[in-house]
Backbone bond lengths (Angstrom), bond angles and torsions (degrees), N, CA, C in turn:
res aa  C-N    CA-C-N  psi(-1)  N-CA   C-N-CA  omega(-1)  CA-C   N-CA-C  phi
1 M - - - 1.484 - - 1.523 110.37 -
2 Y 1.324 116.99 -41.45 1.449 119.86 -179.75 1.527 111.19 -63.16
3 A 1.370 115.35 -43.92 1.456 120.24 -178.94 1.544 109.26 -63.37
4 W 1.339 116.26 -41.96 1.471 120.45 178.93 1.512 111.37 -61.97
5 A 1.345 116.97 -47.11 1.459 122.60 -179.16 1.552 110.35 -61.80
6 H 1.364 116.14 -39.65 1.428 120.13 179.87 1.526 110.04 -65.81
7 A 1.325 117.40 -43.72 1.480 122.11 179.13 1.513 109.39 -62.53
8 Q 1.326 119.18 -40.53 1.449 122.37 178.76 1.552 110.82 -63.82
9 H 1.309 115.00 -40.21 1.473 119.81 179.47 1.525 110.41 -64.14
10 I 1.330 118.08 -44.34 1.452 121.82 179.49 1.513 109.77 -65.13
11 A 1.329 118.22 -41.60 1.454 121.28 179.36 1.545 111.61 -62.02
12 L 1.324 115.41 -43.09 1.480 121.11 178.03 1.522 110.29 -63.09
13 E 1.316 117.53 -43.13 1.470 121.42 179.85 1.502 111.47 -63.12
14 K 1.356 117.25 -40.40 1.472 121.37 177.58 1.538 110.57 -65.02
15 Y 1.309 115.83 -39.74 1.465 120.23 -179.85 1.540 109.71 -65.74
16 L 1.329 116.95 -47.39 1.454 119.56 179.98 1.530 111.68 -62.16
17 R 1.325 116.03 -39.10 1.475 121.23 177.96 1.514 110.82 -61.91
18 S 1.324 116.67 -47.50 1.463 121.41 -177.46 1.537 109.44 -65.68
19 Q 1.325 117.84 -42.69 1.458 120.77 178.79 1.542 111.00 -62.99
20 Y 1.286 115.36 -39.21 1.476 119.77 -179.71 1.522 110.34 -63.59
21 L 1.328 116.19 -44.92 1.477 120.56 179.57 1.523 111.37 -64.98
22 I 1.337 116.12 -38.76 1.473 121.20 178.45 1.530 109.30 -64.07
23 N 1.318 117.31 -41.02 1.470 120.96 179.11 1.522 110.84 -63.15
24 I 1.314 115.95 -41.69 1.476 119.08 179.43 1.522 110.40 -62.35
25 R 1.348 116.58 -46.63 1.457 120.83 -179.37 1.536 112.18 -64.42
26 D 1.348 117.32 -38.24 1.453 120.05 176.79 1.520 111.05 -63.93
27 E 1.316 117.66 -37.99 1.472 122.16 -179.93 1.529 109.42 -67.49
28 Q 1.335 116.84 -41.21 1.432 120.01 178.98 1.552 111.22 -66.24
29 Y 1.367 116.11 -39.48 1.436 120.29 177.36 1.521 110.68 -61.80
30 R 1.348 116.36 -41.51 1.454 120.93 179.94 1.547 109.92 -61.59
31 R 1.318 116.14 -42.02 1.470 119.60 -179.94 1.540 111.69 -64.44
32 I 1.352 115.44 -39.09 1.481 118.93 178.66 1.534 108.75 -62.21
33 L 1.359 117.02 -43.74 1.452 121.42 179.62 1.537 109.62 -61.70
34 D 1.350 116.90 -40.14 1.464 120.32 178.00 1.503 112.20 -59.75
35 I 1.347 115.53 -42.30 1.474 121.40 179.27 1.548 110.47 -65.10
36 I 1.346 115.65 -43.12 1.453 118.66 178.71 1.531 110.81 -61.39
37 E 1.367 116.38 -44.43 1.439 120.09 179.14 1.559 111.82 -65.40
38 Y 1.323 117.63 -37.55 1.437 122.18 178.31 1.541 110.08 -63.00
39 N 1.321 116.23 -44.76 1.471 121.55 178.68 1.529 110.85 -64.27
40 R 1.339 116.81 -37.73 1.469 120.27 177.87 1.513 110.51 -63.35
41 R 1.332 117.41 -44.26 1.463 122.62 178.33 1.518 110.70 -62.37
42 Q 1.334 115.84 -42.52 1.461 119.74 179.79 1.526 111.03 -60.80
43 R 1.334 116.93 -43.25 1.480 119.67 178.39 1.500 111.05 -64.35
44 H 1.343 117.53 -39.19 1.468 121.63 179.21 1.541 109.74 -65.12
45 D 1.332 116.23 -46.20 1.455 120.13 -179.80 1.523 111.75 -63.39
46 L 1.348 117.20 -40.81 1.446 120.37 179.12 1.517 111.13 -61.16
47 R 1.344 116.96 -43.42 1.485 120.58 177.08 1.502 111.14 -58.40
48 H 1.349 116.23 -42.89 1.472 121.77 -179.58 1.569 109.04 -61.92
49 H 1.317 117.56 -44.85 1.454 121.42 -179.42 1.524 111.07 -63.49
50 L 1.333 115.96 -43.10 1.451 119.87 179.85 1.516 111.68 -63.53
51 L 1.340 117.37 -42.58 1.465 120.56 177.26 1.519 112.12 -62.45
52 T 1.315 115.99 -38.91 1.468 119.92 178.12 1.519 110.44 -64.54
53 L 1.313 117.92 -46.02 1.473 121.48 176.65 1.521 111.55 -60.81
54 Q 1.340 116.36 -40.80 1.471 120.32 179.66 1.532 109.99 -61.39
55 G 1.368 116.14 -44.19 1.451 119.08 178.60 1.481 114.10 -62.48
56 L 1.356 117.15 -43.58 1.464 120.06 178.11 1.539 111.72 -63.90
57 W 1.326 115.50 -38.65 1.477 119.32 -179.20 1.523 110.76 -67.04
58 E 1.334 116.44 -43.19 1.489 121.00 -178.28 1.511 111.28 -65.86
59 N 1.341 115.49 -29.32 1.481 120.37 178.94 1.528 111.87 -85.30
60 G 1.319 116.77 3.22 1.447 120.36 -179.65 1.512 115.54 74.66
61 E 1.352 116.99 13.53 1.450 120.20 -176.99 1.539 108.72 -92.03
62 T 1.325 115.66 66.59 1.468 120.71 -173.35 1.528 111.04 -65.56
63 E 1.325 117.00 -36.98 1.506 119.31 -177.33 1.529 108.85 -66.15
64 K 1.358 116.82 -41.53 1.489 119.88 179.05 1.538 109.03 -65.68
65 A 1.338 116.28 -38.88 1.458 120.69 -179.51 1.517 109.44 -63.66
66 R 1.318 116.53 -41.60 1.466 120.66 179.84 1.526 110.39 -64.19
67 D 1.355 118.35 -44.52 1.438 123.12 179.70 1.546 110.59 -62.81
68 Y 1.352 115.83 -42.63 1.440 120.28 -179.00 1.518 110.25 -63.68
69 L 1.347 115.98 -43.52 1.455 119.83 -179.46 1.543 110.46 -65.03
70 S 1.312 117.74 -38.67 1.470 121.98 178.06 1.512 111.22 -62.51
71 R 1.317 118.03 -43.68 1.480 121.23 178.07 1.521 110.28 -64.43
72 Y 1.323 117.03 -40.23 1.457 120.58 179.99 1.524 111.49 -63.96
73 L 1.326 116.64 -41.74 1.447 120.70 179.57 1.539 111.68 -65.59
74 V 1.331 116.57 -36.38 1.476 119.78 175.83 1.512 110.35 -63.14
75 E 1.329 117.67 -42.77 1.469 121.96 178.86 1.502 112.04 -63.13
76 T 1.333 117.80 -43.40 1.469 120.96 -177.66 1.525 110.13 -70.55
77 D 1.356 118.55 -31.36 1.477 120.10 178.52 1.534 111.04 -61.44
78 S 1.345 115.57 -28.86 1.489 118.52 -178.26 1.533 111.78 -76.45
79 I 1.349 117.53 -13.10 1.461 120.63 178.80 1.520 108.00 -96.40
80 H 1.315 115.83 114.09 1.467 119.89 -177.84 1.522 109.66 -124.05
81 V 1.300 117.12 115.78 1.430 122.04 179.33 1.528 109.14 -96.08
82 E 1.330 115.92 123.05 1.456 119.72 179.54 1.518 112.14 -73.30
83 N 1.300 116.26 141.81 1.471 120.38 177.25 1.526 108.53 -126.54
84 F 1.325 113.72 99.43 1.469 120.22 -176.62 1.532 112.54 -91.19
85 C 1.340 116.24 -32.82 1.453 120.22 -178.37 1.508 110.42 -161.75
86 S 1.335 117.17 171.95 1.447 121.58 -178.02 1.542 113.23 -85.04
87 N 1.318 117.98 -11.17 1.467 121.52 177.02 1.516 107.48 -77.33
88 P 1.350 118.31 113.73 1.470 119.47 -173.28 1.515 115.80 -63.15
89 I 1.335 116.84 -34.75 1.477 121.22 -178.16 1.544 109.45 -70.88
90 I 1.341 115.53 -47.98 1.457 118.41 -179.39 1.522 110.54 -67.75
91 N 1.320 116.62 -37.59 1.457 119.01 177.65 1.542 110.82 -62.35
92 M 1.312 117.23 -39.57 1.429 122.48 177.17 1.551 111.12 -60.96
93 L 1.340 115.06 -49.25 1.457 119.87 -178.68 1.533 112.25 -61.41
94 V 1.338 115.23 -48.94 1.472 119.74 -177.32 1.516 109.13 -64.67
95 S 1.355 117.91 -42.13 1.459 119.54 178.17 1.533 111.70 -61.22
96 H 1.323 116.72 -37.57 1.460 121.16 177.54 1.519 110.19 -60.33
97 Y 1.338 117.08 -49.38 1.449 119.98 -177.63 1.527 111.74 -73.44
98 F 1.329 116.69 -27.78 1.475 119.30 173.68 1.541 109.91 -61.05
99 S 1.346 116.98 -43.77 1.461 121.46 178.02 1.516 111.37 -66.41
100 L 1.301 117.19 -45.12 1.467 120.80 177.85 1.520 111.78 -58.91
101 A 1.345 115.17 -44.20 1.453 119.34 -178.61 1.524 110.85 -63.94
102 G 1.341 118.44 -41.97 1.450 121.40 178.38 1.512 111.19 -62.10
103 E 1.350 118.12 -39.64 1.457 120.44 179.56 1.516 112.28 -65.59
104 R 1.358 117.17 -27.05 1.463 121.37 -176.93 1.495 113.20 -102.02
105 G 1.325 117.31 11.55 1.462 120.56 175.58 1.499 112.89 75.29
106 V 1.338 117.39 28.08 1.433 121.51 178.51 1.539 109.96 -114.06
107 K 1.317 118.28 132.43 1.474 121.11 179.47 1.533 110.34 -90.20
108 L 1.323 116.00 116.31 1.462 121.44 178.64 1.527 110.08 -107.27
109 T 1.304 118.73 122.84 1.470 122.53 173.32 1.520 108.33 -115.81
110 A 1.319 115.91 145.12 1.457 121.01 -176.64 1.508 112.15 -139.59
111 H 1.317 117.45 132.42 1.467 123.68 172.33 1.509 106.61 -123.45
112 I 1.336 116.22 111.22 1.463 121.88 -172.46 1.545 111.22 -127.02
113 H 1.279 115.58 128.81 1.472 120.25 170.82 1.538 107.20 -138.66
114 I 1.322 114.89 108.83 1.450 121.11 178.14 1.531 108.00 -106.74
115 P 1.329 118.51 115.26 1.484 120.25 -173.29 1.502 112.58 -71.83
116 D 1.316 117.92 161.79 1.459 122.96 177.98 1.536 111.53 -68.28
117 S 1.361 115.28 -38.83 1.460 120.47 -179.52 1.510 109.81 -82.81
118 F 1.316 115.48 76.92 1.447 122.35 -168.31 1.537 108.94 -126.71
119 S 1.337 118.65 130.55 1.477 120.82 -178.65 1.497 113.48 -113.56
120 I 1.331 117.73 6.15 1.444 121.06 178.92 1.548 110.21 -82.61
121 Q 1.323 117.44 129.56 1.443 119.63 -179.74 1.529 111.65 -65.41
122 D 1.316 115.41 144.41 1.467 121.22 179.64 1.551 109.68 -59.11
123 T 1.330 117.36 -38.65 1.459 117.92 -179.26 1.502 112.54 -62.36
124 D 1.336 117.10 -42.65 1.444 120.24 178.87 1.546 112.52 -67.94
125 L 1.330 114.81 -41.41 1.469 119.13 179.87 1.534 110.93 -66.55
126 S 1.319 117.34 -36.56 1.463 119.32 178.82 1.521 112.34 -72.10
127 I 1.342 117.63 -34.47 1.462 121.04 176.71 1.510 109.79 -63.93
128 L 1.339 116.08 -44.34 1.473 119.24 177.89 1.529 111.97 -61.80
129 T 1.331 115.64 -46.82 1.449 119.99 -176.69 1.530 111.17 -64.43
130 E 1.348 114.84 -45.82 1.455 119.36 -178.70 1.512 112.81 -61.25
131 N 1.328 116.53 -46.10 1.453 120.82 -178.46 1.537 112.45 -65.10
132 L 1.326 115.59 -44.09 1.469 119.36 179.39 1.508 111.12 -61.42
133 L 1.330 116.49 -45.73 1.497 118.96 -176.93 1.538 110.86 -73.29
134 E 1.325 117.92 -37.02 1.455 119.28 177.56 1.516 112.89 -62.63
135 N 1.329 115.45 -45.29 1.464 120.04 176.75 1.513 111.36 -61.85
136 A 1.333 115.65 -44.09 1.491 121.31 -178.24 1.533 109.54 -62.80
137 L 1.335 116.50 -44.43 1.469 118.32 -177.75 1.508 112.41 -65.72
138 K 1.320 117.20 -42.57 1.487 120.40 179.21 1.550 110.12 -64.16
139 A 1.317 116.63 -38.63 1.470 118.73 179.48 1.514 112.60 -70.70
140 T 1.337 115.03 -39.16 1.490 120.07 -177.87 1.512 112.18 -69.91
141 E 1.297 117.02 -29.16 1.483 119.46 179.30 1.528 111.26 -60.09
142 R 1.312 117.44 -27.39 1.475 121.02 -177.75 1.537 112.12 -92.92
143 A 1.362 116.59 -0.71 1.442 120.39 -175.12 1.536 112.14 -81.73
144 P 1.315 117.60 154.99 1.479 120.29 172.74 1.565 110.76 -59.76
145 E 1.286 116.89 162.19 1.478 121.76 -173.26 1.516 111.83 -53.94
146 A 1.331 119.86 -42.07 1.454 122.66 -177.13 1.510 114.16 -67.86
147 Y 1.361 116.33 -14.03 1.457 119.85 -177.36 1.507 113.09 -116.85
148 R 1.339 117.17 21.78 1.460 120.45 -179.64 1.562 107.18 -90.44
149 F 1.317 114.71 74.82 1.459 120.38 -179.49 1.534 110.03 -145.16
150 I 1.318 113.84 156.44 1.461 122.42 172.88 1.545 108.17 -137.90
151 H 1.328 116.95 126.51 1.464 120.84 175.96 1.527 107.77 -114.50
152 L 1.331 116.02 118.98 1.464 120.04 179.19 1.523 109.78 -112.41
153 N 1.333 117.34 132.80 1.459 122.54 174.85 1.538 108.70 -130.32
154 M 1.337 115.92 133.11 1.463 121.43 175.82 1.521 106.53 -135.68
155 L 1.353 115.81 111.80 1.462 118.88 -175.53 1.512 111.22 -161.93
156 C 1.336 117.33 171.20 1.457 122.37 -178.91 1.494 112.06 -92.47
157 R 1.320 115.88 143.02 1.442 123.69 171.69 1.530 106.63 -129.33
158 G 1.310 116.37 95.30 1.470 120.14 -173.79 1.542 107.76 67.22
159 K 1.335 115.73 -124.14 1.481 119.33 -179.31 1.512 111.52 -93.48
160 M 1.310 117.89 1.67 1.449 121.23 -177.39 1.534 110.89 -102.70
161 F 1.319 115.81 140.13 1.459 121.46 173.26 1.521 107.09 -98.61
162 V 1.336 116.48 127.32 1.463 121.03 -171.24 1.524 109.28 -119.17
163 I 1.314 115.23 131.96 1.460 122.37 172.25 1.507 107.57 -116.97
164 T 1.342 116.17 125.01 1.457 119.49 176.56 1.563 108.99 -127.15
165 V 1.293 115.33 142.96 1.453 122.10 175.71 1.514 107.22 -134.63
166 D 1.332 116.11 124.44 1.465 123.27 173.82 1.503 107.12 -116.72
167 N 1.320 117.71 128.58 1.454 121.66 -178.57 1.523 111.79 -142.75
168 G 1.281 115.45 150.77 1.458 119.93 174.70 1.534 109.97 -76.23
169 F 1.316 116.35 157.54 1.486 120.44 174.27 1.518 107.36 -154.03
170 D 1.351 115.82 -178.73 1.462 119.94 -170.90 1.543 112.30 -86.37
171 G 1.352 118.30 5.18 1.442 121.35 176.49 1.513 113.54 88.46
172 I 1.346 117.32 -1.57 1.491 122.27 -179.02 1.510 108.40 -99.27
173 I 1.317 117.35 120.43 1.461 123.16 -177.44 1.541 109.73 -110.76
174 Q 1.339 114.82 138.63 1.461 120.77 176.56 1.542 107.19 -112.69
175 K 1.310 117.03 127.24 1.429 122.11 177.53 1.532 111.80 -134.53
176 E 1.304 115.94 154.78 1.472 121.23 176.57 1.525 107.63 -145.11
177 G 1.316 115.60 118.70 1.446 119.41 -177.37 1.509 113.62 63.03
178 G 1.318 116.27 30.92 1.477 119.94 179.03 1.515 113.76 83.79
179 R 1.346 119.05 -0.67 1.478 122.68 -178.97 1.487 108.57 -111.19
180 Y 1.342 114.92 143.73 1.443 120.54 176.71 1.546 110.61 -66.82
181 L 1.324 114.95 149.01 1.469 120.41 173.97 1.524 108.96 -105.95
182 S 1.324 115.18 148.57 1.474 119.66 177.17 1.504 109.14 -64.43
183 V 1.369 115.34 153.13 1.456 119.37 175.39 1.530 111.67 -75.94
184 K 1.360 117.02 -6.54 1.416 119.74 176.61 1.527 107.90 -85.42
185 P 1.331 118.10 108.78 1.463 120.05 -174.82 1.521 114.28 -60.92
186 E 1.334 116.41 -28.26 1.481 119.42 -177.18 1.508 111.96 -75.42
187 H 1.338 118.06 -15.11 1.469 120.26 -177.57 1.516 112.95 -114.79
188 H 1.302 120.56 -15.38 1.440 124.66 177.99 1.548 111.01 48.95
189 G 1.310 119.42 -115.96 1.464 120.51 -176.32 1.512 113.13 -92.15
190 L 1.325 118.53 3.40 1.467 121.45 -175.92 1.493 112.24 -63.69
191 V 1.339 117.53 -45.06 1.472 120.97 -176.65 1.513 111.79 -59.41
192 L 1.330 116.19 -49.68 1.469 119.33 -178.52 1.497 111.85 -65.73
193 S 1.325 117.32 -34.41 1.471 118.49 179.44 1.510 110.87 -67.07
194 I 1.349 117.31 -33.56 1.459 120.33 177.57 1.541 110.54 -66.98
195 L 1.342 117.37 -37.77 1.465 120.36 177.45 1.550 109.42 -63.45
196 H 1.325 116.74 -43.63 1.475 119.26 177.88 1.540 109.98 -60.83
197 E 1.316 116.04 -42.87 1.450 121.77 -175.39 1.540 110.68 -62.73
198 I 1.326 117.10 -46.50 1.481 120.80 -179.41 1.514 110.22 -65.65
199 A 1.335 117.22 -43.73 1.461 120.36 -179.73 1.528 111.20 -61.03
200 E 1.308 116.82 -43.76 1.493 120.26 -179.57 1.514 111.38 -66.48
201 R 1.314 118.25 -30.24 1.449 121.35 177.63 1.516 112.48 -63.43
202 Y 1.358 116.02 -27.82 1.464 120.75 178.11 1.521 111.93 -101.15
203 G 1.308 116.99 23.00 1.446 121.10 177.62 1.514 114.11 68.04
204 G 1.324 115.62 27.96 1.481 120.16 179.77 1.525 111.58 -123.27
205 G 1.309 114.95 -146.88 1.465 119.25 -179.74 1.519 109.24 -168.76
206 A 1.341 113.82 168.48 1.474 121.68 179.63 1.501 108.40 -124.57
207 G 1.319 117.54 142.13 1.462 122.47 -179.96 1.510 110.58 -136.87
208 F 1.332 115.30 147.38 1.463 122.22 -179.16 1.493 110.16 -139.19
209 T 1.313 116.37 129.35 1.459 122.83 177.74 1.514 109.81 -139.97
210 H 1.298 116.93 169.70 1.465 119.89 174.80 1.513 110.30 -150.49
211 D 1.325 113.83 156.42 1.470 118.64 166.61 1.533 106.16 -120.13
212 T 1.304 118.57 -159.13 1.449 120.11 -168.39 1.530 113.62 -51.77
213 M 1.358 117.71 -50.83 1.459 120.34 -175.04 1.511 113.42 -132.00
214 T 1.310 117.90 13.12 1.445 121.71 -178.70 1.540 110.98 -130.00
215 F 1.330 115.40 132.28 1.444 121.37 178.28 1.525 109.76 -103.51
216 H 1.300 117.54 137.58 1.465 122.99 -177.03 1.532 110.65 -119.64
217 S 1.337 116.67 123.47 1.447 121.76 177.68 1.528 108.81 -120.58
218 S 1.325 117.36 140.24 1.466 119.39 177.73 1.515 108.45 -146.15
219 V 1.328 114.26 140.93 1.458 122.33 177.97 1.518 107.37 -132.92
220 M 1.333 116.39 128.51 1.472 121.96 178.62 1.530 109.24 -117.58
221 L 1.352 114.86 132.25 1.449 121.90 -177.69 1.525 109.63 -130.82
222 N 1.326 116.20 139.75 1.463 118.89 173.62 1.529 105.66 -88.96
223 G 1.350 113.91 87.92 1.457 118.34 -171.75 1.534 113.07 -111.91
224 M 1.326 118.72 11.98 1.464 120.19 -178.02 1.544 109.21 -94.15
225 R 1.354 114.40 137.47 1.467 119.97 177.63 1.523 109.37 -76.91
């Protein structure tokens, strides 16, 4: 009975892990489709504006054309796309969380340098980035005003690629068996175990510490060719 129960527990854990990873990838795919659709609309709108300006110009309505162009430039100035790095997937993810953080009164800063000679798969890197930022944002939302911040760093240290996230939180820590639990109640320790698993696959590791009101996450990967 014990062996059967243990096998059932492992099978359930594997299922939950695979479903969680599938959900992450589905969400990333949805965001990519949203970006493609946004760019398509932008191209369509630009063509419309250019045709309008052409019509005004051909009719000799230069003053109207000038006013129309001025209004268009004011509208486009209000659209600001963040550029954190040259990796399109990571830039998309960080930009998404940057927007979410701003909406929730959290200040997110990011310093990212992903080298060209890189052997880490985009899927693994995006899972790490998404989980770290999602956990940080949920924790920071409950923090006092002075601690509503997230600092993300992604860079090389010798042959190791390092990701660090420092974020404020409410000072309440959840642990089980000496290990931190995710702030996502539906996943408990699953999220952090996945981070450990990916890091170890690349000959690295993951570490988590905290002080009074700040949580520190770090992941190291041997990702250099």
